[in-house]
N, C-alpha and C positions, 0 to 999 in steps of 0.2 A: 482572588481565586488562586488556590494552590494547584500546581500541576504535579500529579503523581508520576514521577519519571519511571519508576519500576513498572507501574501499571501501564503506562504508555508504551514502554518497550514490549511488554507482554502482548498488548493489543497490536503493536507493529508486527510482532512475530505471527500473530493470528492472521493478520492481513497477508503477510508474506507467504505463509503456508497455504492460505486459500488460493492465492495466485499460483503458487507452485503446483498445487493439485490440478488446477485448470490448464496449466501450460505443460505439465509433465516434466518439470525441472525440479531438482532438489531444493527444498526450502532453505537449507543452510547456504546454498549458493546465492539465493536471492538476498539473504540477510548478511552475507559476508561483507567485510569491511572493504575489500578490494573490488575492482570492477567485475571480474569474472568473465564468463562466456557472454556472447551476444544475447542468448536467450535469457541468461540470468540477469543481465543488465536491463533488458526489456521487462522482465518480471518485476525488477526493483522499481522501475519507473511506474508500472502499473499499480504496484503496491503503495507507493508514495501518493499517487494520485487518488487511489481508493481511500486512503487514510484522510486525505484532505477533503474529498467530496463526500464519501460515504460516512465518515465519522464526524465530519464537520470541523476538523482540526485546522488551525492556522498553519501557514507554511513553516513558521518557526517551530511549532510544536512537532510537525512531521519531521523536520530536520533533526530536532533533538532525539526523537524516538528512533529514527533510522540511522542516527549518527552520521549525518550528511550536512553539507553546507546548505544554507537557505537558497542560495542561487541555483544549486543542483536540483533541489526539490522544485523550485519555481520553473526551471527549464523542463523538467520531467512532466510537470502538470501541463505546461504549454504544448508539449509534444503530444501527449495523450488527448488533450482537448481538441487539438487539430485533427487527430485521427478519428474522432467521433463524428466527423462529417460523413464518414463511410457508414451507411445504414446498418450493415451487418455487424460491424465493429461496435456501433453504438448500442445495438440490441444486446450484444454480448456483455458490454460494460453495464448496462442496466441490470442484467441478470447477476453480475458479479456484485453490484451495489446491493441488490436485494438479498443475495446470499450473506453478504457481510452484515447487513443490518439484522438478519436472523440469528447469526452465531455470535456476534460481538457481545450482546448482553450476557451470554453464558459465562464468558471469562469473568465478568463482574460478580456473578452469583457464586462462583467457585472460590473467589479470592478470600 
């Protein structure tokens, strides 16, 4: 199986911008190479988690798409998974996953 790096980065931007819209932070901040603000960092963790869970990507694939280390992605996923113990947050994440699964195929159609 070949991984389309450009396509994965496009999908990562889609996830990042979906999260940016939901959080009210600029998508460019979430996708920036540096750490950024606390909210941007949280948005990046959420985005990486959504790519892993919502798109079914491996930790390594998420790391490549977001230009992060695998350990950073794994840590982000652990943090978000732990937060899902909160019922309201879990409901919000379910809504985010559903939204992602609705819009993600659109990027493939336009390509």
